[in-house]
VOBA-1610 file (N, C-alpha, C; in pm, whole numbers, padded with zeros to 5 digits, always signed):
BEGIN
Met+10736+05656+13690Met+10680+05559+13532Met+10767+05487+13467Ala+10770+05379+13459Ala+10895+05268+13433Ala+10907+05336+13283Gln+10837+05398+13209Gln+10898+05454+13080Gln+10838+05566+13068Gly+10979+05664+13021Gly+10938+05804+13021Gly+11023+05887+12894Val+11008+06021+12890Val+11098+06120+12807Val+11188+06136+12870Leu+11328+06080+12852Leu+11461+06151+12943Leu+11536+06219+12831Val+11613+06364+12866Val+11698+06383+12801Val+11828+06398+12843Lys+11926+06323+12829Lys+12090+06307+12879Lys+12132+06441+12879Ile+12184+06495+12969Ile+12332+06625+12984Ile+12460+06593+12986Glu+12534+06556+12894Glu+12647+06479+12898Glu+12719+06573+13032Asn+12793+06487+13108Asn+12877+06481+13198Asn+12785+06574+13319Ala+12670+06560+13306Ala+12592+06637+13426Ala+12466+06613+13511Gly+12355+06558+13394Gly+12227+06485+13480Gly+12157+06445+13377Glu+12013+06478+13379Glu+11920+06400+13285Glu+11824+06508+13321Ile+11703+06543+13226Ile+11598+06606+13228Ile+11490+06465+13198Asp+11365+06437+13290Asp+11262+06409+13268Asp+11147+06463+13254Trp+11129+06442+13104Trp+11019+06529+13095Trp+10873+06481+13104Thr+10886+06360+13187Thr+10736+06315+13205Thr+10693+06313+13326Asn+10784+06328+13419Asn+10764+06369+13494Asn+10812+06516+13579Asn+10903+06580+13483Asn+10879+06732+13499Asn+10971+06764+13642Val+11092+06689+13610Val+11250+06698+13728Val+11347+06679+13633Val+11429+06759+13691Val+11556+06707+13657Val+11637+06619+13758Arg+11753+06586+13711Arg+11863+06483+13764Arg+11980+06466+13832Ser+12065+06473+13883Ser+12194+06466+13863Ser+12297+06378+13999Ser+12402+06349+13914Ser+12462+06280+14033Ser+12611+06323+14051Gly+12701+06295+14149Gly+12789+06337+14230Gly+12867+06292+14307Ser+13007+06268+14260Ser+13094+06162+14371Ser+13199+06205+14430Ser+13256+06238+14540Ser+13364+06217+14617Ser+13493+06105+14703Pro+13598+06141+14652Pro+13682+05996+14744Pro+13705+06055+14865Ser+13695+05915+14925Ser+13692+05879+15059Ser+13842+05903+15107Pro+13903+05991+15194Pro+13998+05966+15259Pro+14055+05847+15339Ser+14213+05859+15349Ser+14251+05789+15371Ser+14198+05687+15550Asp+14175+05779+15597Asp+14039+05745+15732Asp+13935+05760+15754Ser+13846+05642+15668Ser+13743+05678+15654Ser+13649+05670+15788Arg+13732+05590+15862Arg+13672+05529+15997Arg+13609+05696+16089Asp+13697+05841+16043Asp+13680+05932+16140Asp+13538+05969+16076Arg+13451+05999+16181Arg+13303+06039+16103Arg+13335+06227+16077Ser+13385+06286+16111Ser+13396+06413+16049Ser+13450+06420+15857Gln+13555+06300+15856Gln+13591+06303+15710Gln+13477+06200+15650Arg+13403+06158+15644Arg+13288+06064+15683Arg+13222+06204+15575Ile+13167+06301+15690Ile+13064+06370+15653Ile+13132+06499+15528Ala+13251+06540+15546Ala+13337+06606+15491Ala+13357+06594+15327Thr+13325+06422+15332Thr+13295+06283+15200Thr+13167+06358+15089Leu+13075+06307+15221Leu+12943+06382+15134Leu+12908+06468+15111Glu+12981+06604+15202Glu+12911+06746+15148Glu+13008+06758+15032Ala+13102+06695+15013Ala+13197+06727+14887Ala+13102+06700+14789Ala+13041+06517+14787Ala+13000+06474+14669Ala+12892+06539+14623Thr+12788+06594+14764Thr+12689+06662+14735Thr+12651+06792+14603Ala+12828+06865+14696Ala+12817+06980+14607Ala+12863+06943+14438Thr+12928+06850+14427Thr+12965+06830+14290Thr+12816+06787+14211Ala+12731+06726+14302Ala+12601+06658+14217Ala+12530+06789+14205Ala+12539+06901+14284Ala+12452+07059+14313Ala+12549+07131+14174Glu+12654+07091+14121Glu+12685+07178+14039Glu+12685+07112+13932Asn+12666+06989+13905Asn+12593+06924+13788Asn+12460+06951+13773Leu+12348+06933+13922Leu+12263+06985+13865Leu+12233+07123+13784Met+12276+07243+13828Met+12307+07332+13770Met+12306+07310+13634Lys+12445+07252+13544Lys+12458+07244+13458Lys+12325+07208+13371Thr+12272+07091+13413Thr+12144+07046+13358Thr+12041+07129+13349Val+11970+07216+13429Val+11863+07352+13473Val+11920+07413+13373Gln+12016+07454+13302Gln+12056+07574+13268Gln+12043+07512+13080Arg+12028+07412+13094Arg+12018+07323+12984Arg+11866+07318+12934Val+11760+07354+13066Val+11666+07330+13020Val+11579+07436+12909Thr+11507+07339+12808Thr+11493+07455+12730Thr+11315+07498+12803Leu+11340+07632+12746Leu+11211+07684+12809Leu+11087+07726+12744Ser+11124+07759+12629Ser+11043+07791+12522Ser+11077+07770+12376Ser+11028+07794+12277Ser+11106+07841+12109Ser+11212+07883+12119Ala+11186+07992+12184Ala+11270+08132+12186Ala+11433+08114+12290Lys+11412+08050+12402Lys+11502+08049+12473Lys+11495+07919+12554Thr+11637+07877+12604Thr+11663+07804+12731Thr+11697+07910+12836Val+11706+07799+12982Val+11746+07858+13107Val+11848+07991+13095Arg+11935+07899+13053Arg+12070+07996+13034Arg+12105+08127+12910Glu+11964+08125+12820Glu+11965+08177+12727Glu+11860+08324+12808Ala+11792+08264+12887Ala+11713+08379+12946Ala+11783+08498+13047Ser+11864+08356+13136Ser+11915+08461+13254Ser+12067+08507+13201Arg+12094+08472+13095Arg+12248+08532+13019Arg+12257+08668+13107Ser+12177+08749+13055Ser+12212+08922+13068Ser+12113+08964+13174Asn+12073+08883+13247Asn+12002+08918+13410Asn+12015+08883+13480Ala+12095+08938+13578Ala+12155+08893+13681Ala+12087+08866+13793Val+11917+08961+13793Val+11846+08894+13897Val+11806+08773+13847Leu+11771+08727+13762Leu+11717+08614+13731Leu+11823+08500+13750Arg+11959+08546+13754Arg+12051+08462+13709Arg+12053+08406+13908Gln+12074+08473+13933Gln+12080+08454+14080Gln+11981+08373+14155Arg+11857+08422+14129Arg+11704+08375+14141Arg+11758+08215+14113Val+11759+08188+14027Val+11796+08036+13956Val+11913+07940+14041Asn+11981+08040+14056Asn+12087+07967+14173Asn+12041+07953+14271Glu+11950+08027+14362Glu+11904+08022+14462Glu+11786+07876+14484Leu+11720+07873+14366Leu+11622+07757+14349Leu+11709+07637+14368Val+11802+07594+14261Val+11895+07512+14278Val+11941+07425+14384Gln+11939+07541+14489Gln+11939+07483+14593Gln+11819+07396+14675Arg+11724+07433+14609Arg+11600+07346+14691Arg+11627+07175+14659Phe+11739+07145+14609Phe+11688+07010+14584Phe+11687+06927+14694Thr+11682+06780+14624Thr+11607+06659+14743Thr+11715+06563+14653Ile+11782+06538+14796Ile+11874+06384+14815Ile+11795+06260+14777Arg+11802+06226+14623Arg+11717+06103+14618Arg+11811+05998+14689Asp+11913+05970+14664Asp+12019+05853+14734Asp+12163+05901+14741Thr+12235+05841+14866Thr+12376+05808+14877Thr+12411+05685+14852Arg+12521+05654+14821Arg+12609+05493+14810Arg+12743+05514+14848Ser+12793+05410+14922Ser+12932+05365+14983Ser+12947+05289+14867Met+13110+05306+14777Met+13124+05261+14677Met+13235+05151+14718Ser+13265+05049+14671Ser+13368+04916+14722Ser+13521+05028+14727Asp+13535+05153+14680Asp+13661+05211+14686Asp+13643+05292+14775Met+13524+05313+14880Met+13522+05373+14994Met+13516+05512+14956Ser+13498+05569+14808Ser+13429+05752+14767Ser+13289+05710+14787Val+13235+05820+14774Val+13039+05824+14796Val+12979+05870+14714Glu+12926+05830+14661Glu+12779+05906+14544Glu+12683+05969+14591Val+12623+06035+14554Val+12504+06108+14597Val+12437+06148+14448Asp+12302+06106+14446Asp+12215+06146+14370Asp+12097+06288+14442Leu+12117+06359+14336Leu+11978+06477+14379Leu+11846+06489+14265Gln+11823+06551+14254Gln+11638+06557+14209Gln+11613+06719+14247Leu+11555+06775+14146Leu+11480+06896+14167Leu+11357+06923+14041Pro+11245+06928+14130Pro+11107+06952+14048Pro+11135+07088+13935Leu+11101+07057+13829Leu+11084+07184+13774Leu+10959+07255+13778Thr+10851+07181+13778Thr+10720+07265+13858Thr+10764+07365+13959Asp+10669+07468+13979Asp+10632+07492+14129Asp+10715+07635+14108Asp+10856+07643+14154Asp+10915+07814+14219Asp+10999+07802+14071Ile+11069+07699+13969Ile+11117+07727+13853Ile+11031+07774+13741Leu+10928+07678+13749Leu+10802+07738+13619Leu+10748+07870+13681Ala+10734+07892+13821Ala+10668+07985+13842Ala+10751+08157+13770Leu+10911+08112+13817Leu+11027+08179+13748Leu+10970+08254+13665Phe+10953+08171+13550Phe+10925+08215+13419Phe+10791+08229+13318Met+10703+08212+13414Met+10572+08146+13369Met+10507+08329+13369Pro+10448+08368+13265Pro+10401+08504+13238Pro+10303+08512+13354Ala+10265+08661+13451Ala+10184+08686+13514Ala+10083+08683+13489Lys+09991+08712+13383Lys+09915+08699+13331Lys+09899+08572+13199Thr+09761+08493+13270Thr+09694+08358+13141Thr+09573+08341+13141Gly+09564+08242+13098Gly+09418+08207+13046Gly+09355+08384+13006His+09405+08407+12946His+09298+08515+12822His+09317+08521+12720Gly+09321+08364+12636Gly+09293+08370+12514Gly+09143+08298+12472Ala+09079+08362+12328Ala+08916+08316+12280Ala+08954+08207+12208Trp+08859+08135+12213Trp+08794+08007+12161Trp+08808+08053+12061Ser+08844+07989+11936Ser+08863+07980+11819Ser+08791+07876+11740Leu+08674+07921+11686Leu+08554+07850+11688Leu+08497+07887+11551Asp+08403+07785+11472Asp+08344+07824+11392Asp+08228+07765+11381Asp+08083+07755+11269Asp+07982+07715+11256Asp+07975+07621+11141Ile+08109+07546+11052Ile+08099+07457+10957Ile+08102+07328+11009Pro+07947+07246+10940Pro+07917+07126+11024Pro+07995+07026+10946Arg+08033+06979+11051Arg+08118+06831+11020Arg+08072+06680+11059Ser+08168+06609+10951Ser+08122+06461+10985Ser+08148+06418+11126Pro+08038+06343+11174Pro+08045+06313+11364Pro+08113+06193+11365Leu+08210+06122+11236Leu+08316+06052+11253Leu+08433+06070+11231Ser+08437+06138+11111Ser+08588+06184+11068Ser+08623+06327+11156Leu+08517+06419+11166Leu+08525+06512+11221Leu+08562+06634+11114Leu+08566+06643+10988Leu+08618+06697+10883Leu+08491+06745+10846Pro+08508+06840+10770Pro+08378+06965+10729Pro+08286+06852+10633Trp+08173+06855+10642Trp+08085+06831+10584Trp+08040+06874+10467Pro+08080+06809+10339Pro+08088+06842+10168Pro+07952+06916+10176Glu+07949+07011+10106Glu+07790+07087+10131Glu+07732+07047+09997Cys+07756+06948+09901Cys+07699+06905+09795Cys+07638+06763+09823Arg+07719+06703+09952Arg+07649+06563+09972Arg+07526+06587+10064Glu+07453+06506+10085Glu+07327+06505+10157Glu+07372+06414+10266Ile+07285+06420+10409Ile+07289+06425+10470Ile+07200+06305+10528Pro+07303+06176+10562Pro+07172+06055+10543Pro+07107+06018+10690Asp+07014+05983+10660Asp+06879+05958+10774Asp+06974+05934+10899Gly+06945+05950+11057Gly+06955+05912+11154Gly+07152+06020+11198Val+07180+06089+11074Val+07311+06131+11100Val+07308+06236+11162Glu+07383+06307+11263Glu+07378+06448+11275Glu+07534+06527+11319Leu+07539+06586+11226Leu+07637+06665+11215Leu+07725+06760+11332Val+07813+06748+11354Val+07872+06839+11436Val+07904+06985+11439Thr+07838+07093+11487Thr+07920+07246+11451Thr+07987+07259+11551Pro+08114+07306+11574Pro+08235+07333+11718Pro+08183+07419+11791Ser+08100+07563+11694Ser+08058+07621+11798Ser+07997+07589+11938Gln+07914+07460+11906Gln+07849+07439+11977Gln+07902+07327+12126Gly+08019+07337+12053Gly+08127+07241+12143Gly+08099+07100+12095Leu+08199+06975+12116Leu+08208+06951+12078Leu+08205+06741+12152Leu+08155+06680+12177Leu+08122+06540+12244Leu+08216+06437+12223Ala+08267+06303+12251Ala+08321+06195+12213Ala+08156+06113+12127Tyr+08245+06006+12067Tyr+08125+05927+12016Tyr+08045+05893+12079Asn+08092+05865+12204Asn+07991+05814+12273Asn+07881+05907+12363Gly+07916+06032+12300Gly+07817+06156+12374Gly+07879+06208+12501Lys+08006+06188+12551Lys+08061+06224+12673Lys+08183+06294+12663Pro+08213+06401+12756Pro+08307+06488+12679Pro+08448+06413+12697Phe+08497+06536+12616Phe+08691+06465+12612Phe+08746+06521+12724Thr+08834+06411+12786Thr+08894+06436+12916Thr+09015+06503+12915Ser+09054+06483+12770Ser+09200+06563+12764Ser+09244+06586+12630Leu+09382+06617+12618Leu+09407+06648+12452Leu+09533+06523+12419Ile+09592+06433+12349Ile+09668+06408+12348Ile+09756+06428+12183Val+09865+06512+12187Val+09888+06587+12053Val+10014+06438+11999Asp+10006+06344+11940Asp+10116+06259+11856Asp+10224+06380+11784Ala+10313+06410+11858Ala+10417+06449+11754Ala+10540+06383+11726Ser+10509+06233+11747Ser+10662+06087+11732Ser+10715+06143+11596Gln+10619+06153+11508Gln+10709+06170+11351Gln+10763+06301+11309Leu+10777+06431+11438Leu+10822+06545+11436Leu+10958+06532+11478Ser+11053+06644+11475Ser+11162+06648+11509Ser+11158+06774+11674Leu+11045+06700+11703Leu+11037+06810+11840Leu+11096+06782+11961Gln+11101+06899+11991Gln+11185+06921+12124Gln+11134+06937+12265Ala+11148+06914+12382Ala+11036+06908+12501Ala+11089+07059+12546Ala+10982+07129+12628Ala+11022+07280+12650Ala+10910+07256+12780Leu+10954+07393+12859Leu+10874+07422+12994Leu+10740+07484+12960Leu+10791+07555+12882Leu+10683+07647+12798Leu+10621+07641+12682Pro+10578+07491+12629Pro+10533+07500+12479Pro+10400+07537+12456Arg+10406+07541+12296Arg+10254+07585+12281Arg+10197+07471+12138Ile+10104+07471+12156Ile+10004+07476+12025Ile+09972+07555+11919Leu+10011+07567+11813Leu+09982+07617+11725Leu+09885+07628+11603Asn+09811+07716+11564Asn+09774+07662+11454Asn+09876+07733+11318Glu+09819+07713+11193Glu+09861+07740+11083Glu+09891+07839+11053Lys+09838+07941+11112Lys+09850+08081+11069Lys+09992+08088+11229Gly+09988+08042+11284Gly+10112+08077+11414Gly+09998+08140+11510Glu+09871+08092+11536Glu+09833+08196+11667Glu+09804+08025+11710Glu+09793+08079+11895Glu+09804+07947+11973Glu+09695+07968+12024Val+09727+07775+12031Val+09596+07696+12030Val+09561+07664+12156Tyr+09728+07621+12205Tyr+09706+07603+12415Tyr+09831+07664+12401Gly+09882+07724+12532Gly+09976+07769+12620Gly+09930+07863+12707Val+10018+07941+12754Val+09972+08012+12860Val+09892+08114+12845Ser+09828+08100+12729Ser+09657+08197+12715Ser+09532+08100+12754Tyr+09579+08013+12761Tyr+09455+07880+12746Tyr+09447+07778+12907Leu+09549+07871+13011Leu+09537+07725+13101Leu+09532+07856+13239Ser+09527+07767+13369Ser+09539+07814+13453Ser+09702+07836+13543Arg+09752+07954+13547Arg+09830+07971+13558Arg+09853+07893+13710Glu+09789+07897+13816Glu+09835+07795+13917Glu+09807+07612+13927Ile+09764+07603+13823Ile+09737+07461+13791Ile+09872+07432+13706Ala+09915+07526+13643Ala+10034+07501+13541Ala+10133+07512+13622Ile+10182+07571+13723Ile+10276+07580+13788Ile+10296+07466+13887Gln+10182+07386+13890Gln+10164+07259+14010Gln+10221+07142+13926Ser+10142+07158+13816Ser+10162+07003+13710Ser+10259+07022+13605Gly+10307+07124+13592Gly+10361+07155+13449Gly+10270+07192+13290Leu+10257+07255+13190Leu+10194+07246+13105Leu+10142+07135+13036Val+10196+07079+13018Val+10237+06911+12913Val+10311+06828+12995Ser+10233+06679+13007Ser+10316+06598+12995Ser+10374+06522+12896Tyr+10511+06483+12879Tyr+10548+06416+12747Tyr+10575+06267+12765Ala+10512+06208+12650Ala+10513+06034+12634Ala+10619+06005+12535Pro+10659+05917+12579Pro+10727+05800+12460Pro+10686+05751+12348Ser+10512+05764+12371Ser+10443+05655+12277Ser+10297+05686+12325Leu+10223+05681+12208Leu+10050+05671+12228Leu+09968+05579+12340Thr+10035+05464+12306Thr+10039+05392+12462Thr+10022+05451+12604Ala+10178+05476+12599Ala+10204+05534+12695Ala+10125+05700+12765Ala+10106+05734+12629Ala+10028+05880+12640Ala+09841+05831+12704Lys+09814+05756+12609Lys+09683+05702+12762Lys+09671+05671+12832Lys+09805+05575+12896Lys+09789+05552+13021Lys+09835+05643+13140Asn+09866+05744+13085Asn+09901+05899+13167Asn+09771+05936+13243Ala+09828+05975+13387Ala+09719+06036+13450Ala+09642+06137+13378Arg+09712+06245+13302Arg+09615+06327+13283Arg+09491+06269+13137Ala+09570+06185+13108Ala+09458+06180+12932Ala+09351+06126+13032Gly+09303+06069+13136Gly+09183+06019+13154Gly+09114+05932+13118Ser+08966+05901+13086Ser+08912+05789+13024Ser+08897+05821+12877Gln+08895+05971+12840Gln+08863+05990+12693Gln+08892+06101+12618Pro+09027+06070+12588Pro+09112+06186+12523Pro+09081+06239+12363Leu+09106+06369+12348Leu+09093+06366+12176Leu+09208+06339+12168Val+09276+06253+12041Val+09371+06243+12027Val+09384+06297+11869Ile+09491+06430+11852Ile+09520+06462+11711Ile+09692+06490+11695Cys+09676+06471+11590Cys+09843+06485+11514Cys+09883+06595+11479Gly+10027+06625+11503Gly+10088+06780+11487Gly+10092+06744+11323Val+10170+06857+11231Val+10203+06857+11104Val+10295+06918+11066Arg+10380+07008+11189Arg+10506+06977+11183Arg+10548+07096+11316Val+10676+07118+11345Val+10708+07221+11457Val+10736+07326+11433Ala+10747+07429+11538Ala+10788+07587+11520Ala+10926+07651+11630Gly+10977+07723+11566Gly+11017+07814+11635Gly+11218+07802+11667Thr+11281+07879+11734Thr+11428+07873+11681Thr+11471+07733+11757His+11406+07701+11875His+11432+07594+11955His+11294+07529+11927Pro+11279+07387+11845Pro+11151+07358+11768Pro+11087+07272+11881Thr+11015+07354+11955Thr+10914+07292+12088Thr+10753+07333+12074Asp+10763+07414+11946Asp+10633+07437+11922Asp+10558+07357+11824Ile+10447+07296+11851Ile+10383+07210+11767Ile+10285+07279+11657Val+10246+07246+11514Val+10166+07347+11467Val+10072+07186+11413Val+09905+07230+11434Val+09849+07130+11374Val+09735+07212+11278Ser+09672+07149+11236Ser+09617+07165+11106Ser+09478+07234+11113Ala+09451+07364+11060Ala+09342+07432+11080Ala+09190+07398+11132Asn+09184+07249+11083Asn+09051+07188+11164Asn+09078+07135+11274Asp+09172+07050+11285Asp+09260+07037+11403Asp+09241+07130+11544Ala+09277+07234+11497Ala+09271+07376+11603Ala+09110+07422+11652Val+09043+07388+11502Val+08885+07428+11546Val+08842+07319+11690Leu+08909+07148+11645Leu+08833+07084+11719Leu+08869+07064+11855Ile+09006+07102+11859Ile+09080+07104+12006Ile+08976+07176+12069His+08933+07321+12068His+08840+07415+12116His+08753+07423+12138Ala+08678+07332+12064Ala+08553+07281+12058Ala+08499+07204+12162Ala+08628+07061+12198Ala+08614+06980+12279Ala+08633+07084+12427Ala+08731+07175+12354Ala+08776+07202+12561Ala+08661+07307+12578Lys+08520+07362+12495Lys+08475+07430+12546Lys+08333+07362+12593Ser+08346+07270+12551Ser+08214+07136+12643Ser+08304+07096+12793Asn+08429+07127+12813Asn+08500+07068+12936Asn+08646+07072+12934Asn+08661+07212+12987Asn+08800+07272+12960Asn+08909+07222+13056Phe+08975+07102+12950Phe+09106+07029+13012Phe+09207+07129+12981Leu+09190+07216+12889Leu+09295+07330+12838Leu+09347+07395+12978Arg+09222+07403+13057Arg+09251+07513+13176Arg+09343+07404+13285Gln+09287+07289+13268Gln+09360+07212+13416Gln+09460+07174+13343Cys+09555+07190+13242Cys+09674+07155+13187Cys+09675+06999+13177Lys+09539+06963+13094Lys+09536+06796+13066Lys+09573+06761+12923Val+09698+06798+12916Val+09782+06784+12753Val+09880+06669+12785Val+09909+06563+12667Val+09998+06508+12698Val+10048+06525+12523Val+10152+06530+12536Val+10217+06502+12428Val+10320+06385+12362Val+10294+06338+12296Val+10390+06213+12219Val+10504+06286+12175Ile+10609+06242+12207Ile+10743+06285+12119Ile+10861+06207+12115Gly+10869+06167+11925Gly+10987+06095+11954Gly+11158+06109+11982Ser+11201+05946+11924Ser+11306+05955+12025Ser+11430+05999+11962
//
């Protein structure tokens, strides 16, 4: 993507939360005799080693959840710490450059999905229950219909327990949560909560296999970019977060009504299980 959500880690690298990857660079000066093949190889290896150190520093700064970062999660667990070290070594080299001063620069990249996400993902997922009700709602605003108001001819109210379709009668293809006005931080294991603190989306509502492959959410820098995201599909349900929660503010709280609507829409087409969730995050 030309435009994404990037978090720069000073003197280390960057976290690309739109594509769920971390990147880093490293350099090494060239020896005086740069024509010697073994010296050129040694220079490349030194630059790669520096880039790998920076990659580790960047991975350590990745926020896992509202409770901890990778560094905090592995600080007191030697086995987990060693496993993270091993996984970081599975980087790919994105680019190498010979500079005008004969030094060498190397760019590395590592996905946050697959092995790293699997390392921190709970073994049991997808056990959450739908939170629905039978309160009729307006088909346009999707707000509860006042009991004292007469229902006009031709208007059919929406009942969440029966599922929720878009205005054109088609199932919603995804969920977009606009948190651009909130002080939200991106994370590997974010959650959407209702106002009681109950999980509306997170590990309780997804397929572990799909989440490991694609990540729980994709972060977008604007609502326009979110709607163009491949996860969004043609008919996203768009709701706004009301506040953030957590020691690390990575969890989004939505209104009680929106929490019900999310589950009602997912009942008709379970996009939550498929991790088809895009979050608009402010700069």
